[in-house]
Residue, then its C-alpha position, 0 to 999 in steps of 0.5 A: m860476795l865473799a866480802t858480804y858473807l864475811y861482814c854478815t858473819l862477823s856482824f852476826i857473831n857480835t850482834s849482842d855486843l854492838c847492841a851493848v855499845d849502842k846502849k852506852k855500855r849498860m849491859p856487861a860483857v858476858r864471856g862466851d855470848g859475844m866478843r865485846g872487844l871486837a864490837v868496841f873495835i868495830s865501833d871505833i873504826r866506824n866513828c873515825k872521822s878520817k882515813e888517817a884516824e882509821i889507819k892509826r886505830i888499825n895499826k894500834e890494834l895490829a900491834n896489840i894483837r901481834s904482842k898478844f900472839k907472841g907474848d901471851k902463851t896462855l891465850d885460850g880459844y875464845q881470845k884467839k877467836k876474838y883476835v882472829c876475827k879482828l884480823l878478818f875485819i881489818f882485811l875486809l877494810g882492805h889492809d894486808i894481814d901477814f900474821g895470825h895464820m898459825e893461830a887460825v889453824n890452831l882454832l881448827s882443832s877446837n871442838k867449839y863450833t864458833e871457834k872452828q868456824i872462825g878458823y875455817l873462815f880465816i883460812s878460806v880467805l887469807v891462807n894461800t894454797n902455796s902456804d907452808l901451813i897447807r899440810l896442817i890445814i889438810q890434816s885438820i880437814k881430814n880429821d873433821l871429815a872423819s868426825r861423827n859431828p855433822i857440823h864439823v864435817n860441813l865446816a870442812l866441806q865448806c872450806i874445801a869448796n871455798i879454797g877450791s884448788k887443784e891440790m884440794a881436789e886431788t887430796f879429797g877427790t876420793e873421800i867426798p864422793k864416798l861421803l856423798v853416796s854413803g848410806d850413813t851420811m846425814d842429809v845435811v852433809k850430803q848436800s854440802a858434799a854435792l856442792c863441794l864436789l861441784r866446786l872441785l869439778r870446775t877446778c879439776p874435771e878429773v875429780i869425779p870417778s866414773g864407772e860404778w860411781t856414775s849410777r850411785i850419783i845419778h840415784l841421788l835424784n831418788d833421795q827422800h830429802l829434797g835438799v839432797v836432790t836439789a844439790a845433786a841436780s846441780l852436780i849432775e847437770a854439770l857432769v852431764k855437760r861434760n859427758t852426756d852419754e855416761y849420765k844419760g840414765c838420769v833422764s828417767l829419774a829426773v822425769s820421775r822426780l819432776s812428776r812427783i813435784v808438779t803433781a804434789s800439792y803445796t801442802d805435801l812439800q811444806d818445807y820446800t814450798y815457796y809461796f804456794v809453789p812446790a820446790p820451784w828451784l828443784s823443778v827448774k834444775l830438773l827441767r834444765l837437766l832434761q834440756n841436755y838430752p833429746p826426747p826420751e826414747d822410752a814411750g813410758v818416760r816420754g809420756r810421763l814427761t809430757e804429762c808433767l809439761e801439760t800439768i805445768l801449763n795447766k797450773a799457769q792458767e789457774p788463778p794465783k794463790s797469792k798476790k805477792v810477787q814472789h808467788s808469780n816469780a816462782k810460778n813463772a820461773v818453772l813455766f818458762e823453763a818448761i817452755s824452754l824444754i818444749i822448744h828444745a824437744d820440738s816434737d810435740a805440736t800440741l805442747l808447742v802451740r800451748g806454750c806459744n799461746q801462754l807466752g802470747q798472754f804475757l805480751s800484754h802483761r804489766e810486768t816488763n820482765l815477763r814481756y821481755l822473756a815472752l818475746e825471747s821465747l817466742c823467737l825460738l818458737a817461731t823457728s819450729e814448723f809446729s808453732h810458727e803459724s801460732v806465733k804469727k797470730h801475735q804479729e799485731t801485738v808485737i808491732n804495737a810493742l815495738k811502737t809503745e814499749r818504754d824499755v829499749s831491751v824489750r823493743q829490741r826483742a820485739v824486733d828479733l821476734l818480727y824478724a823470726m816470724c817473717d815469711k813470704s806471706n807477711a814479709e812486706e808488712i813486717v819490713q814496712e813496719m820495721l822501716n817506719y820504726l827505724e826513723t825513731a829507733d834507738y841508736s843502739i839497735r839501728e845497725e841491727m835493724v838495718l841488717k835484718v831489714a836487708i836480709l828480709a827484703e832480699k829473702y822474700a822479694t818477689d818483685y825486685t823493684w820492691y827490694v831496690d826501694v827498700i834498700l834505698n829507703l834504708i840508706r835514706i833513713a839510716g845511712d850511717y848504719v848501712s854497712d858496705e855489704v848491704w849496698f854491695r849486695v843491691i849492686q850485685i842483684v841489680i847487675n844480675r837482673d836485666d828487668v830491674q836495671g832501668y828502674a834502679a837507675k831511675t830510682v837512684f837518680e831521683a834519690l840523688q836529687a835530695p838536698a841532703c844525700h847520704e854518702n852510701m846513696v852516692k856510692v850506689g847512685s854512681y855505680v848504677l848510673g855508671e852502668f845503666g845511666n843510658l837506660i834513662a838518658g832519653d828523658q830530658r830530665s835525666s839527660p847525660a849532662v844532668q846525670f853528670q852534673l848531679l853526681h859531680s855536685k856531690y863530689h866535694l862532699c864525699s870521702a876519698n874512697t867515694r871520690a875514686l868511685l865517682l871518677t870511675t863512673y865519669v870515665k864510664f860516662v865517656n864511653l856511654f855519652p861521648e857528647i859530654k866527654h869534654l866536661i869529664q876531661d875538665v874534671f880529670k884535669a882539675d888541680n884537685n884531682l891531678r895534684s891531689a894529696d891522695a895518691e889513688l885519686q891522682q893516679r885515677a884522674s891521670e890514667y882516666l884522662q889519658l885513656s879518654i884522650v888516646a884510646s879509640t872509640d872501639v878501645l874505650a868500648t872494650v875497656l869500659e864495657e858494662m860489668p858482667p853478671f856477678p857469680e851467684r853467691e849467697s848474701s854475707i849480710l847474715a854473717i855480720l848479724k850473727k857476729k853481732k848477736p852470736g847464738r841468738v839469730a835464727e835465719p828467718g823462714t826456717a819454719g812453716n811454709d818456707a821450709a817446704t823446699p830448698k828453693e823457697r828458702k834461697s835468697p831471690a838473687l839465687n833464683s834469678v839468673g839463667n841456669h846457675s846451679t841451685h844448691n841447698t841452704s846447708n852450703q850457706s854456712t860457708d858464706l856465713l862464716g865470713l869466708t870467700s864466697p865462690s860461685a855456686t858451681s865452684a862452691s863444692q869444688n874449692p871450698a874456702p878455709l875456715v881458719d883464716m890465720l892459717a890460710d896458707v897451710f890449711s884447706s878443708a871441706s865446706p861444712p854441711s848443715v848440722n842436725n840439731g847437734f845430735g847427729s853428724s853428717f860430716q865425717p870427722i877428719d883426724n890428721l894426727k899422723k901427718f904432723a910427724c913431718k909438719n908443724n902446721g895444718v888442720l889437726f881435726e875437723n868435724d861438722l861443728l869445729q875445726i882445730g888448726v895447729k901452728s908450732e915452732f921448736r928450738q932445741n928442747l923448747g917449743r910453742i904450739a898455737l891451737y886455733f879453734g874455729n866454730k863452723t856452725s851458725f851458733s855460739l859454742q858455750g862453755f868452751s874449754s880445752s885442756v892438755g893432759t900428760p898420761g902415765d909417766l909423760t908428766t915427768k918427761l914433758i912440762l906443758q904450760v897451757k894458757p886459758v881459752d875463751v869460754n865462748v866461741d862466736a858463730g864463725a869465729q876463731i879463738q887461739q890457745l897457746v901451749n908452751v912445751e919443754c922436753v925433759d926426757e925422750f917420750l913415746e906417748y902423745p899428750t891428750l887434748t880434751i875439748l868440751f863445749l855446749y852446742n845447741g844445748v847439747q854437751q860435746r866432748l872431743s878426746l884427741k892427741l896433741p901432735l907432739t912427738i920426739n922428733k919435734f926437738f931435732e936440731p938439724t946437723e950438717m955433716n960431710s960424707e966422711a963424718f957421716f959414715t964414720r958416725w954411722k959405723n960407730l953406731s953399728g951396735s945391735n941395740q943402736e939400730a932400728q930398721k924396717i922394710f915396708q910398702a910405699t903407700q903412694p907412688i915413690d916421688a923424689s920431691h915428696i920424699r924430700t919434703k917429708l924428710i925435711g919435715t922430720g926436723m933432721k938435716l937432709l944431706d945431699g950427695i952423701d950416699p954413694n947411691p944417688e937414689n938413697y937419702v940420708s939425714a942427721g940430727i940431734i934430739h935435745t932434752r933437758t937431761q941429754q942430747i941424743g944423736c940420730l942418723l937416718r938412711l932411706e933406700p927406695n926401691r922404685q920397681a918394687q915400690m918399697y922402702r928400707l928405713t934405717i935409723r941409728s941412734s946413740k940411744d936404742s929406744v929412740a932409734k926404734l921410736i923414730c923408725d916406727l914414727l916415720c915408716d907411716q909417712f912414706 
């Protein structure tokens, strides 16, 4: 983009000169109207026949420019501008420029617009923020910002935004907001100031002052100039995403401004009307801004917003005022954003149904992009209880789109919509249509379709024979795309349902008779027949020998894992069908099994053979008895789907009739077995995050940890469901104080996010790994994590924070590394600020990084004599800190030892004359000094109290360590 801008700028400046060249130089060069030398140079470059000729011409020009800059002290502004433009053009061609910077800086002091513009352009592109010239540049920018000429002010603001460095943000962070809200500032400058501030905000979030500035920035939405409002809307939306509560006053002003726009005629806002649509860009920005908040609480504001949305929907039904595509694009942009706001609010049934009907009209539109967007928005509407039934009315149209659409992305959205609109009333029809389409579906969407069909079949199965048929059809049609989780799941359900076991055995037996049989079908068939083959053995067509021969005919075609499963099925047959025992033993004895290169196959064949020979009938019956029912658990298939499409997959049946009771929203397997406990779907998040899936009974007692990488040290409660991202049903957990005596664990947890910490330290250096785990079923967008050093902590700690991914997928975990150097002893914690978008709502967490001075202890070994000699030497009143305090839990020796070792000091056994007491020694390492510390802890078991004494070579450290540790016991 920047290269295009530079090229267009240079081309614009030299239009007259280029024309003169094209007309064989019939027009004489006129000083000031253009730069003839630049035009000739560009023409020469274009006429070069080879790369070598181009480089030769460029080197010649660079030598000429260098000589002019060095030797000619009389260069005026025009000549400097011309040569600087040539350097810019050479840079555009990919060549390095290592001179001319000072001349560009000199152009900033010119009063001529073109010279100042080229100077700023050169600086924005070619001057590094670490350059020695940066102070001169900053001073020139300050001069231009204070200028009364709005053009000069704008050029300065554009340069600040183009550079956008942290230094620029810190230098001009207080001046630009003043320009923005000042009553004396011209409108064109306010626009540039708002956009410049937006650019700096992305670099340095602290650049925007709070307090009184908040309301003044918000009130820019009331400005008379729509250009200022448009720029301010972009800035306010970015600020809202970082601090929603502070800027909530913008809602009423945004609604008011939106109302004035949508009720205005296109003739009222002529300067901002685009093809008969009044201010479409501003309308879209305001609608997006409102999506960061819940519906307004004030009845008047809510009513006005409803009127705006109704007006937008009404205008969408009016005949177009122009046949040009720009008109329809602008009109539809506002419409789709309005529907997004309606979906976000999810509170007005009338608006939701109207929006659904409007989108339904687009399903048959000739424009592919409109059909795509309509399908995408209808997917969201299908999740609302108010509009779910209205979406279902378009089922035939969506199915037709699935069959006839040429664009694969539109067909994919059609699949998404069928999945979202599915409920128990139309499940069989939708599943059958998806199965039919799967045979000819694009390879890029087959895996996703398989997962969706498996989820729908399980969720809405009223007859389990239908469910078995669907899964086997899936394997037959798209076996390569059926993941292990899918066939694992059908096995679990068949084993847990007595009424479907015989049918499943018969069905897989018939499926295995096909000449071409997918390996996943062999896996299902071998497992089911190994468990329930006896249920169909009475039929001569499926006798034990026939079952065995059918399975073994697939053996040589399968992978090692499937062969291992088949061998297990064979040994099961030994117990089920003793009459074919000799056939099976012959297979075990075969050289390709007993002497297999695969150790697993060799071991199974050998052990199964011996088991079949040595064991008695009773022992075989006991060892090889039928598998017991699996513990009831929810399906993990949905977790796989959400990982493939994070933030875009809504669980089917979350609206309409299926939302009636928790039981109706369970998968069929969960309602199938005996008296197993039934739990709400909110617990489903445990399984959806890809964690271990315990039984329904134990799910609430022993929840699985979220942060897999830290499973050895972390444990956390199972996350409950999240209420629209606005409320929290989960009490946040902040374990900051616990980290004084440990380096690994869960620092913070709420219903959206779990933050884990692993850290290691050596002398005055350390490294902290932060793990951010997404506990929700949606992607966390715009994720950022920053570490700050408040007050004088900046001089005492050096922190290097590596960037973190901006998106955290549903159930996923990302890592951020922080390198630490301790320069001097410190008291305060560094701050940890986390920002992200969940469900369209900005979330902000302000925490403390678990970094304390004791992390830089080096354990010190001492004998008794050395310890007490050192202890007496540190007996000064300013070298000791002591506290007597009540024990927070029963005094336990192992607990005390764990805590003291966790401080980082060396626990010295057998040193204190009283065996009940504990002593430790360590040295704190900083860059500037080493501080020795001794600790003595005296527990009183009868009074359940402690006396903690810290002696240190530095008094402030003794008190600091004492205060830190007295909360740990």
